[in-house]
mmJSON file of the N, C-alpha and C atoms, coordinates in Angstrom:
{"data_MODEL":{"atom_site":{
"group_PDB":["ATOM","ATOM","ATOM","ATOM","ATOM","ATOM","ATOM","ATOM","ATOM","ATOM","ATOM","ATOM","ATOM","ATOM","ATOM","ATOM","ATOM","ATOM","ATOM","ATOM","ATOM","ATOM","ATOM","ATOM","ATOM","ATOM","ATOM","ATOM","ATOM","ATOM","ATOM","ATOM","ATOM","ATOM","ATOM","ATOM","ATOM","ATOM","ATOM","ATOM","ATOM","ATOM","ATOM","ATOM","ATOM","ATOM","ATOM","ATOM","ATOM","ATOM","ATOM","ATOM","ATOM","ATOM","ATOM","ATOM","ATOM","ATOM","ATOM","ATOM","ATOM","ATOM","ATOM","ATOM","ATOM","ATOM","ATOM","ATOM","ATOM","ATOM","ATOM","ATOM","ATOM","ATOM","ATOM","ATOM","ATOM","ATOM","ATOM","ATOM","ATOM","ATOM","ATOM","ATOM","ATOM","ATOM","ATOM","ATOM","ATOM","ATOM","ATOM","ATOM","ATOM","ATOM","ATOM","ATOM","ATOM","ATOM","ATOM","ATOM","ATOM","ATOM","ATOM","ATOM","ATOM","ATOM","ATOM","ATOM","ATOM","ATOM","ATOM","ATOM","ATOM","ATOM","ATOM","ATOM","ATOM","ATOM","ATOM","ATOM","ATOM","ATOM","ATOM","ATOM","ATOM","ATOM","ATOM","ATOM","ATOM","ATOM","ATOM","ATOM","ATOM","ATOM","ATOM","ATOM","ATOM","ATOM","ATOM","ATOM","ATOM","ATOM","ATOM","ATOM","ATOM","ATOM","ATOM","ATOM","ATOM","ATOM","ATOM","ATOM","ATOM","ATOM","ATOM","ATOM","ATOM","ATOM","ATOM","ATOM","ATOM","ATOM","ATOM","ATOM","ATOM","ATOM","ATOM","ATOM","ATOM","ATOM","ATOM","ATOM","ATOM","ATOM","ATOM","ATOM","ATOM","ATOM","ATOM","ATOM","ATOM","ATOM","ATOM","ATOM","ATOM","ATOM","ATOM","ATOM","ATOM","ATOM","ATOM","ATOM","ATOM","ATOM","ATOM","ATOM","ATOM","ATOM"],
"id":[1,2,3,4,5,6,7,8,9,10,11,12,13,14,15,16,17,18,19,20,21,22,23,24,25,26,27,28,29,30,31,32,33,34,35,36,37,38,39,40,41,42,43,44,45,46,47,48,49,50,51,52,53,54,55,56,57,58,59,60,61,62,63,64,65,66,67,68,69,70,71,72,73,74,75,76,77,78,79,80,81,82,83,84,85,86,87,88,89,90,91,92,93,94,95,96,97,98,99,100,101,102,103,104,105,106,107,108,109,110,111,112,113,114,115,116,117,118,119,120,121,122,123,124,125,126,127,128,129,130,131,132,133,134,135,136,137,138,139,140,141,142,143,144,145,146,147,148,149,150,151,152,153,154,155,156,157,158,159,160,161,162,163,164,165,166,167,168,169,170,171,172,173,174,175,176,177,178,179,180,181,182,183,184,185,186,187,188,189,190,191,192,193,194,195,196,197,198],
"type_symbol":["N","C","C","N","C","C","N","C","C","N","C","C","N","C","C","N","C","C","N","C","C","N","C","C","N","C","C","N","C","C","N","C","C","N","C","C","N","C","C","N","C","C","N","C","C","N","C","C","N","C","C","N","C","C","N","C","C","N","C","C","N","C","C","N","C","C","N","C","C","N","C","C","N","C","C","N","C","C","N","C","C","N","C","C","N","C","C","N","C","C","N","C","C","N","C","C","N","C","C","N","C","C","N","C","C","N","C","C","N","C","C","N","C","C","N","C","C","N","C","C","N","C","C","N","C","C","N","C","C","N","C","C","N","C","C","N","C","C","N","C","C","N","C","C","N","C","C","N","C","C","N","C","C","N","C","C","N","C","C","N","C","C","N","C","C","N","C","C","N","C","C","N","C","C","N","C","C","N","C","C","N","C","C","N","C","C","N","C","C","N","C","C","N","C","C","N","C","C"],
"label_atom_id":["N","CA","C","N","CA","C","N","CA","C","N","CA","C","N","CA","C","N","CA","C","N","CA","C","N","CA","C","N","CA","C","N","CA","C","N","CA","C","N","CA","C","N","CA","C","N","CA","C","N","CA","C","N","CA","C","N","CA","C","N","CA","C","N","CA","C","N","CA","C","N","CA","C","N","CA","C","N","CA","C","N","CA","C","N","CA","C","N","CA","C","N","CA","C","N","CA","C","N","CA","C","N","CA","C","N","CA","C","N","CA","C","N","CA","C","N","CA","C","N","CA","C","N","CA","C","N","CA","C","N","CA","C","N","CA","C","N","CA","C","N","CA","C","N","CA","C","N","CA","C","N","CA","C","N","CA","C","N","CA","C","N","CA","C","N","CA","C","N","CA","C","N","CA","C","N","CA","C","N","CA","C","N","CA","C","N","CA","C","N","CA","C","N","CA","C","N","CA","C","N","CA","C","N","CA","C","N","CA","C","N","CA","C","N","CA","C","N","CA","C","N","CA","C","N","CA","C","N","CA","C"],
"label_alt_id":[null,null,null,null,null,null,null,null,null,null,null,null,null,null,null,null,null,null,null,null,null,null,null,null,null,null,null,null,null,null,null,null,null,null,null,null,null,null,null,null,null,null,null,null,null,null,null,null,null,null,null,null,null,null,null,null,null,null,null,null,null,null,null,null,null,null,null,null,null,null,null,null,null,null,null,null,null,null,null,null,null,null,null,null,null,null,null,null,null,null,null,null,null,null,null,null,null,null,null,null,null,null,null,null,null,null,null,null,null,null,null,null,null,null,null,null,null,null,null,null,null,null,null,null,null,null,null,null,null,null,null,null,null,null,null,null,null,null,null,null,null,null,null,null,null,null,null,null,null,null,null,null,null,null,null,null,null,null,null,null,null,null,null,null,null,null,null,null,null,null,null,null,null,null,null,null,null,null,null,null,null,null,null,null,null,null,null,null,null,null,null,null,null,null,null,null,null,null],
"label_comp_id":["UNK","UNK","UNK","UNK","UNK","UNK","UNK","UNK","UNK","UNK","UNK","UNK","UNK","UNK","UNK","UNK","UNK","UNK","UNK","UNK","UNK","UNK","UNK","UNK","UNK","UNK","UNK","UNK","UNK","UNK","UNK","UNK","UNK","UNK","UNK","UNK","UNK","UNK","UNK","UNK","UNK","UNK","UNK","UNK","UNK","UNK","UNK","UNK","UNK","UNK","UNK","UNK","UNK","UNK","UNK","UNK","UNK","UNK","UNK","UNK","UNK","UNK","UNK","UNK","UNK","UNK","UNK","UNK","UNK","UNK","UNK","UNK","UNK","UNK","UNK","UNK","UNK","UNK","UNK","UNK","UNK","UNK","UNK","UNK","UNK","UNK","UNK","UNK","UNK","UNK","UNK","UNK","UNK","UNK","UNK","UNK","UNK","UNK","UNK","UNK","UNK","UNK","UNK","UNK","UNK","UNK","UNK","UNK","UNK","UNK","UNK","UNK","UNK","UNK","UNK","UNK","UNK","UNK","UNK","UNK","UNK","UNK","UNK","UNK","UNK","UNK","UNK","UNK","UNK","UNK","UNK","UNK","UNK","UNK","UNK","UNK","UNK","UNK","UNK","UNK","UNK","UNK","UNK","UNK","UNK","UNK","UNK","UNK","UNK","UNK","UNK","UNK","UNK","UNK","UNK","UNK","UNK","UNK","UNK","UNK","UNK","UNK","UNK","UNK","UNK","UNK","UNK","UNK","UNK","UNK","UNK","UNK","UNK","UNK","UNK","UNK","UNK","UNK","UNK","UNK","UNK","UNK","UNK","UNK","UNK","UNK","UNK","UNK","UNK","UNK","UNK","UNK","UNK","UNK","UNK","UNK","UNK","UNK"],
"label_asym_id":["A","A","A","A","A","A","A","A","A","A","A","A","A","A","A","A","A","A","A","A","A","A","A","A","A","A","A","A","A","A","A","A","A","A","A","A","A","A","A","A","A","A","A","A","A","A","A","A","A","A","A","A","A","A","A","A","A","A","A","A","A","A","A","A","A","A","A","A","A","A","A","A","A","A","A","A","A","A","A","A","A","A","A","A","A","A","A","A","A","A","A","A","A","A","A","A","A","A","A","A","A","A","A","A","A","A","A","A","A","A","A","A","A","A","A","A","A","A","A","A","A","A","A","A","A","A","A","A","A","A","A","A","A","A","A","A","A","A","A","A","A","A","A","A","A","A","A","A","A","A","A","A","A","A","A","A","A","A","A","A","A","A","A","A","A","A","A","A","A","A","A","A","A","A","A","A","A","A","A","A","A","A","A","A","A","A","A","A","A","A","A","A","A","A","A","A","A","A"],
"label_entity_id":["1","1","1","1","1","1","1","1","1","1","1","1","1","1","1","1","1","1","1","1","1","1","1","1","1","1","1","1","1","1","1","1","1","1","1","1","1","1","1","1","1","1","1","1","1","1","1","1","1","1","1","1","1","1","1","1","1","1","1","1","1","1","1","1","1","1","1","1","1","1","1","1","1","1","1","1","1","1","1","1","1","1","1","1","1","1","1","1","1","1","1","1","1","1","1","1","1","1","1","1","1","1","1","1","1","1","1","1","1","1","1","1","1","1","1","1","1","1","1","1","1","1","1","1","1","1","1","1","1","1","1","1","1","1","1","1","1","1","1","1","1","1","1","1","1","1","1","1","1","1","1","1","1","1","1","1","1","1","1","1","1","1","1","1","1","1","1","1","1","1","1","1","1","1","1","1","1","1","1","1","1","1","1","1","1","1","1","1","1","1","1","1","1","1","1","1","1","1"],
"label_seq_id":[1,1,1,2,2,2,3,3,3,4,4,4,5,5,5,6,6,6,7,7,7,8,8,8,9,9,9,10,10,10,11,11,11,12,12,12,13,13,13,14,14,14,15,15,15,16,16,16,17,17,17,18,18,18,19,19,19,20,20,20,21,21,21,22,22,22,23,23,23,24,24,24,25,25,25,26,26,26,27,27,27,28,28,28,29,29,29,30,30,30,31,31,31,32,32,32,33,33,33,34,34,34,35,35,35,36,36,36,37,37,37,38,38,38,39,39,39,40,40,40,41,41,41,42,42,42,43,43,43,44,44,44,45,45,45,46,46,46,47,47,47,48,48,48,49,49,49,50,50,50,51,51,51,52,52,52,53,53,53,54,54,54,55,55,55,56,56,56,57,57,57,58,58,58,59,59,59,60,60,60,61,61,61,62,62,62,63,63,63,64,64,64,65,65,65,66,66,66],
"pdbx_PDB_ins_code":[null,null,null,null,null,null,null,null,null,null,null,null,null,null,null,null,null,null,null,null,null,null,null,null,null,null,null,null,null,null,null,null,null,null,null,null,null,null,null,null,null,null,null,null,null,null,null,null,null,null,null,null,null,null,null,null,null,null,null,null,null,null,null,null,null,null,null,null,null,null,null,null,null,null,null,null,null,null,null,null,null,null,null,null,null,null,null,null,null,null,null,null,null,null,null,null,null,null,null,null,null,null,null,null,null,null,null,null,null,null,null,null,null,null,null,null,null,null,null,null,null,null,null,null,null,null,null,null,null,null,null,null,null,null,null,null,null,null,null,null,null,null,null,null,null,null,null,null,null,null,null,null,null,null,null,null,null,null,null,null,null,null,null,null,null,null,null,null,null,null,null,null,null,null,null,null,null,null,null,null,null,null,null,null,null,null,null,null,null,null,null,null,null,null,null,null,null,null],
"Cartn_x":[0.821,0.0,0.866,1.926,2.797,3.467,3.867,4.511,3.525,2.293,1.264,1.013,0.964,0.744,1.918,3.133,4.315,4.31,3.946,3.878,2.797,1.641,0.541,0.95,1.596,2.04,3.04,3.939,4.925,4.231,3.258,2.529,1.784,1.159,0.428,1.387,2.551,3.546,4.017,4.25,4.661,3.592,2.339,1.236,1.129,1.283,1.231,2.364,3.554,4.688,4.445,3.888,3.577,2.542,1.529,0.505,1.11,2.011,2.674,3.498,4.209,5.001,4.104,2.997,2.044,1.484,1.102,0.579,1.626,2.851,3.924,4.14,4.078,4.243,3.137,1.91,0.774,0.927,1.233,1.346,2.511,3.632,4.789,4.504,3.58,3.288,2.213,1.626,0.567,1.164,0.385,0.834,0.596,0.039,-0.19,0.599,0.841,1.59,0.758,1.353,0.663,1.568,1.016,1.704,0.737,1.189,0.366,0.976,0.158,0.639,-0.071,0.543,-0.115,-0.996,-1.562,-2.492,-1.827,-0.49,0.258,0.837,0.389,0.837,2.289,2.833,4.173,4.052,4.911,4.835,5.245,4.369,4.608,5.029,4.409,4.672,4.66,5.605,5.612,6.075,5.343,5.705,6.626,7.243,8.184,7.583,6.317,5.686,5.603,5.233,5.168,6.556,7.569,8.942,9.314,8.967,9.289,8.534,7.274,6.464,6.914,7.301,7.65,9.133,9.956,11.398,11.9,11.006,11.385,11.957,12.83,13.395,12.893,12.405,11.829,12.803,14.039,15.0,15.265,15.044,15.23,13.971,12.822,11.555,11.137,11.386,10.889,11.85,11.306,12.101,11.554,12.396,11.964,11.743,10.606,10.278,10.276,10.748,10.782,12.054],
"Cartn_y":[-1.203,0.0,1.268,1.262,2.436,2.713,1.665,1.838,2.421,1.937,2.463,3.941,4.309,5.72,6.586,6.086,6.841,7.032,5.99,6.088,7.082,7.004,7.92,9.363,9.579,10.919,11.463,10.609,11.015,11.403,10.609,10.9,12.222,12.47,13.729,14.91,14.782,15.864,16.136,15.073,15.222,15.946,15.562,16.21,17.678,17.976,19.366,20.182,19.613,20.306,20.591,19.633,19.835,20.938,20.973,22.017,23.39,23.465,24.739,25.227,24.302,24.676,25.169,24.482,24.88,26.271,26.515,27.813,28.906,28.628,29.617,29.982,28.994,29.261,30.182,29.917,30.748,32.168,32.294,33.616,34.402,33.736,34.425,34.932,34.314,34.726,35.813,36.177,37.189,38.581,39.446,40.799,41.801,41.345,42.235,41.728,42.614,42.232,41.338,40.246,39.31,38.982,39.141,38.741,37.858,36.656,35.709,35.555,35.681,35.526,34.369,33.901,32.882,33.548,32.775,33.308,34.302,34.229,35.129,36.331,36.532,37.629,37.505,36.297,36.049,35.769,36.394,36.241,34.829,34.203,32.85,32.913,33.812,33.93,35.416,35.813,37.161,37.009,37.601,37.435,38.575,38.427,39.448,40.853,40.958,42.28,42.925,42.159,42.691,43.07,42.291,42.645,44.0,44.207,45.474,46.639,46.415,47.486,47.854,46.855,47.102,47.316,46.804,46.86,45.722,44.862,43.709,42.62,41.807,40.682,39.37,38.512,37.231,36.433,36.358,35.523,36.04,37.33,37.876,37.752,37.624,37.578,36.174,35.223,33.882,33.11,32.548,31.751,30.338,29.379,27.985,27.517,26.907,26.445,24.934,24.263,22.805,22.262],
"Cartn_z":[0.0,0.0,0.0,0.791,0.881,-0.466,-1.166,-2.468,-3.475,-3.459,-4.357,-4.094,-2.824,-2.474,-2.931,-2.773,-3.203,-4.716,-5.447,-6.911,-7.324,-6.681,-6.984,-6.696,-5.561,-5.175,-6.191,-6.645,-7.648,-8.96,-9.378,-10.615,-10.515,-9.384,-9.18,-9.229,-8.602,-8.638,-10.065,-10.828,-12.218,-13.03,-12.849,-13.566,-13.176,-11.904,-11.441,-12.049,-12.093,-12.688,-14.169,-14.884,-16.3,-16.484,-15.638,-15.715,-15.427,-14.457,-14.153,-15.34,-15.992,-17.161,-18.289,-18.51,-19.544,-19.242,-18.007,-17.598,-17.791,-17.432,-17.595,-19.054,-19.937,-21.367,-21.86,-21.447,-21.86,-21.325,-20.037,-19.419,-20.015,-20.279,-20.865,-22.266,-22.98,-24.352,-24.439,-23.321,-23.324,-23.555,-24.153,-24.455,-23.339,-22.23,-21.09,-19.894,-18.943,-17.758,-16.853,-16.413,-15.527,-14.353,-13.152,-11.932,-11.161,-10.816,-10.073,-8.685,-7.666,-6.29,-5.602,-4.522,-3.716,-2.671,-1.791,-0.796,0.154,0.269,1.152,0.405,-0.831,-1.696,-2.135,-2.088,-2.608,-4.103,-4.877,-6.333,-6.734,-7.498,-8.014,-9.483,-10.239,-11.673,-12.043,-12.875,-13.458,-14.9,-15.821,-17.231,-17.69,-18.863,-19.347,-19.456,-19.834,-19.938,-18.554,-17.546,-16.179,-15.682,-16.063,-15.698,-16.288,-17.56,-18.229,-17.598,-17.238,-16.651,-15.238,-14.454,-13.054,-12.824,-13.746,-13.535,-12.657,-12.216,-11.387,-12.266,-11.709,-12.441,-11.847,-12.722,-12.3,-11.424,-11.839,-11.115,-9.701,-9.454,-8.11,-7.254,-7.895,-7.16,-6.723,-7.581,-7.343,-6.46,-5.384,-4.462,-4.473,-4.743,-4.756,-3.315,-3.091,-1.747,-1.645,-2.694,-2.647,-3.203],
"occupancy":[1.0,1.0,1.0,1.0,1.0,1.0,1.0,1.0,1.0,1.0,1.0,1.0,1.0,1.0,1.0,1.0,1.0,1.0,1.0,1.0,1.0,1.0,1.0,1.0,1.0,1.0,1.0,1.0,1.0,1.0,1.0,1.0,1.0,1.0,1.0,1.0,1.0,1.0,1.0,1.0,1.0,1.0,1.0,1.0,1.0,1.0,1.0,1.0,1.0,1.0,1.0,1.0,1.0,1.0,1.0,1.0,1.0,1.0,1.0,1.0,1.0,1.0,1.0,1.0,1.0,1.0,1.0,1.0,1.0,1.0,1.0,1.0,1.0,1.0,1.0,1.0,1.0,1.0,1.0,1.0,1.0,1.0,1.0,1.0,1.0,1.0,1.0,1.0,1.0,1.0,1.0,1.0,1.0,1.0,1.0,1.0,1.0,1.0,1.0,1.0,1.0,1.0,1.0,1.0,1.0,1.0,1.0,1.0,1.0,1.0,1.0,1.0,1.0,1.0,1.0,1.0,1.0,1.0,1.0,1.0,1.0,1.0,1.0,1.0,1.0,1.0,1.0,1.0,1.0,1.0,1.0,1.0,1.0,1.0,1.0,1.0,1.0,1.0,1.0,1.0,1.0,1.0,1.0,1.0,1.0,1.0,1.0,1.0,1.0,1.0,1.0,1.0,1.0,1.0,1.0,1.0,1.0,1.0,1.0,1.0,1.0,1.0,1.0,1.0,1.0,1.0,1.0,1.0,1.0,1.0,1.0,1.0,1.0,1.0,1.0,1.0,1.0,1.0,1.0,1.0,1.0,1.0,1.0,1.0,1.0,1.0,1.0,1.0,1.0,1.0,1.0,1.0,1.0,1.0,1.0,1.0,1.0,1.0],
"B_iso_or_equiv":[0.0,0.0,0.0,0.0,0.0,0.0,0.0,0.0,0.0,0.0,0.0,0.0,0.0,0.0,0.0,0.0,0.0,0.0,0.0,0.0,0.0,0.0,0.0,0.0,0.0,0.0,0.0,0.0,0.0,0.0,0.0,0.0,0.0,0.0,0.0,0.0,0.0,0.0,0.0,0.0,0.0,0.0,0.0,0.0,0.0,0.0,0.0,0.0,0.0,0.0,0.0,0.0,0.0,0.0,0.0,0.0,0.0,0.0,0.0,0.0,0.0,0.0,0.0,0.0,0.0,0.0,0.0,0.0,0.0,0.0,0.0,0.0,0.0,0.0,0.0,0.0,0.0,0.0,0.0,0.0,0.0,0.0,0.0,0.0,0.0,0.0,0.0,0.0,0.0,0.0,0.0,0.0,0.0,0.0,0.0,0.0,0.0,0.0,0.0,0.0,0.0,0.0,0.0,0.0,0.0,0.0,0.0,0.0,0.0,0.0,0.0,0.0,0.0,0.0,0.0,0.0,0.0,0.0,0.0,0.0,0.0,0.0,0.0,0.0,0.0,0.0,0.0,0.0,0.0,0.0,0.0,0.0,0.0,0.0,0.0,0.0,0.0,0.0,0.0,0.0,0.0,0.0,0.0,0.0,0.0,0.0,0.0,0.0,0.0,0.0,0.0,0.0,0.0,0.0,0.0,0.0,0.0,0.0,0.0,0.0,0.0,0.0,0.0,0.0,0.0,0.0,0.0,0.0,0.0,0.0,0.0,0.0,0.0,0.0,0.0,0.0,0.0,0.0,0.0,0.0,0.0,0.0,0.0,0.0,0.0,0.0,0.0,0.0,0.0,0.0,0.0,0.0,0.0,0.0,0.0,0.0,0.0,0.0],
"pdbx_formal_charge":[null,null,null,null,null,null,null,null,null,null,null,null,null,null,null,null,null,null,null,null,null,null,null,null,null,null,null,null,null,null,null,null,null,null,null,null,null,null,null,null,null,null,null,null,null,null,null,null,null,null,null,null,null,null,null,null,null,null,null,null,null,null,null,null,null,null,null,null,null,null,null,null,null,null,null,null,null,null,null,null,null,null,null,null,null,null,null,null,null,null,null,null,null,null,null,null,null,null,null,null,null,null,null,null,null,null,null,null,null,null,null,null,null,null,null,null,null,null,null,null,null,null,null,null,null,null,null,null,null,null,null,null,null,null,null,null,null,null,null,null,null,null,null,null,null,null,null,null,null,null,null,null,null,null,null,null,null,null,null,null,null,null,null,null,null,null,null,null,null,null,null,null,null,null,null,null,null,null,null,null,null,null,null,null,null,null,null,null,null,null,null,null,null,null,null,null,null,null],
"auth_seq_id":[1,1,1,2,2,2,3,3,3,4,4,4,5,5,5,6,6,6,7,7,7,8,8,8,9,9,9,10,10,10,11,11,11,12,12,12,13,13,13,14,14,14,15,15,15,16,16,16,17,17,17,18,18,18,19,19,19,20,20,20,21,21,21,22,22,22,23,23,23,24,24,24,25,25,25,26,26,26,27,27,27,28,28,28,29,29,29,30,30,30,31,31,31,32,32,32,33,33,33,34,34,34,35,35,35,36,36,36,37,37,37,38,38,38,39,39,39,40,40,40,41,41,41,42,42,42,43,43,43,44,44,44,45,45,45,46,46,46,47,47,47,48,48,48,49,49,49,50,50,50,51,51,51,52,52,52,53,53,53,54,54,54,55,55,55,56,56,56,57,57,57,58,58,58,59,59,59,60,60,60,61,61,61,62,62,62,63,63,63,64,64,64,65,65,65,66,66,66],
"auth_comp_id":["UNK","UNK","UNK","UNK","UNK","UNK","UNK","UNK","UNK","UNK","UNK","UNK","UNK","UNK","UNK","UNK","UNK","UNK","UNK","UNK","UNK","UNK","UNK","UNK","UNK","UNK","UNK","UNK","UNK","UNK","UNK","UNK","UNK","UNK","UNK","UNK","UNK","UNK","UNK","UNK","UNK","UNK","UNK","UNK","UNK","UNK","UNK","UNK","UNK","UNK","UNK","UNK","UNK","UNK","UNK","UNK","UNK","UNK","UNK","UNK","UNK","UNK","UNK","UNK","UNK","UNK","UNK","UNK","UNK","UNK","UNK","UNK","UNK","UNK","UNK","UNK","UNK","UNK","UNK","UNK","UNK","UNK","UNK","UNK","UNK","UNK","UNK","UNK","UNK","UNK","UNK","UNK","UNK","UNK","UNK","UNK","UNK","UNK","UNK","UNK","UNK","UNK","UNK","UNK","UNK","UNK","UNK","UNK","UNK","UNK","UNK","UNK","UNK","UNK","UNK","UNK","UNK","UNK","UNK","UNK","UNK","UNK","UNK","UNK","UNK","UNK","UNK","UNK","UNK","UNK","UNK","UNK","UNK","UNK","UNK","UNK","UNK","UNK","UNK","UNK","UNK","UNK","UNK","UNK","UNK","UNK","UNK","UNK","UNK","UNK","UNK","UNK","UNK","UNK","UNK","UNK","UNK","UNK","UNK","UNK","UNK","UNK","UNK","UNK","UNK","UNK","UNK","UNK","UNK","UNK","UNK","UNK","UNK","UNK","UNK","UNK","UNK","UNK","UNK","UNK","UNK","UNK","UNK","UNK","UNK","UNK","UNK","UNK","UNK","UNK","UNK","UNK","UNK","UNK","UNK","UNK","UNK","UNK"],
"auth_asym_id":["A","A","A","A","A","A","A","A","A","A","A","A","A","A","A","A","A","A","A","A","A","A","A","A","A","A","A","A","A","A","A","A","A","A","A","A","A","A","A","A","A","A","A","A","A","A","A","A","A","A","A","A","A","A","A","A","A","A","A","A","A","A","A","A","A","A","A","A","A","A","A","A","A","A","A","A","A","A","A","A","A","A","A","A","A","A","A","A","A","A","A","A","A","A","A","A","A","A","A","A","A","A","A","A","A","A","A","A","A","A","A","A","A","A","A","A","A","A","A","A","A","A","A","A","A","A","A","A","A","A","A","A","A","A","A","A","A","A","A","A","A","A","A","A","A","A","A","A","A","A","A","A","A","A","A","A","A","A","A","A","A","A","A","A","A","A","A","A","A","A","A","A","A","A","A","A","A","A","A","A","A","A","A","A","A","A","A","A","A","A","A","A","A","A","A","A","A","A"],
"auth_atom_id":["N","CA","C","N","CA","C","N","CA","C","N","CA","C","N","CA","C","N","CA","C","N","CA","C","N","CA","C","N","CA","C","N","CA","C","N","CA","C","N","CA","C","N","CA","C","N","CA","C","N","CA","C","N","CA","C","N","CA","C","N","CA","C","N","CA","C","N","CA","C","N","CA","C","N","CA","C","N","CA","C","N","CA","C","N","CA","C","N","CA","C","N","CA","C","N","CA","C","N","CA","C","N","CA","C","N","CA","C","N","CA","C","N","CA","C","N","CA","C","N","CA","C","N","CA","C","N","CA","C","N","CA","C","N","CA","C","N","CA","C","N","CA","C","N","CA","C","N","CA","C","N","CA","C","N","CA","C","N","CA","C","N","CA","C","N","CA","C","N","CA","C","N","CA","C","N","CA","C","N","CA","C","N","CA","C","N","CA","C","N","CA","C","N","CA","C","N","CA","C","N","CA","C","N","CA","C","N","CA","C","N","CA","C","N","CA","C","N","CA","C","N","CA","C","N","CA","C","N","CA","C"],
"pdbx_PDB_model_num":[1,1,1,1,1,1,1,1,1,1,1,1,1,1,1,1,1,1,1,1,1,1,1,1,1,1,1,1,1,1,1,1,1,1,1,1,1,1,1,1,1,1,1,1,1,1,1,1,1,1,1,1,1,1,1,1,1,1,1,1,1,1,1,1,1,1,1,1,1,1,1,1,1,1,1,1,1,1,1,1,1,1,1,1,1,1,1,1,1,1,1,1,1,1,1,1,1,1,1,1,1,1,1,1,1,1,1,1,1,1,1,1,1,1,1,1,1,1,1,1,1,1,1,1,1,1,1,1,1,1,1,1,1,1,1,1,1,1,1,1,1,1,1,1,1,1,1,1,1,1,1,1,1,1,1,1,1,1,1,1,1,1,1,1,1,1,1,1,1,1,1,1,1,1,1,1,1,1,1,1,1,1,1,1,1,1,1,1,1,1,1,1,1,1,1,1,1,1]
}}}
């Protein structure tokens, strides 16, 4: 049972990562500035247009938590 749960958890994480990548591609291609935050107002995603408008740099804003 534990092995099945670990495999399932791994598959769910992989699917979530793929969805995040897909979302990032869409947001990065938009012609308007987009900033996505989490419930604590920490920036999760910022697209190139938003970087240009704010002067913020994605690599300085995003902190990996995992």
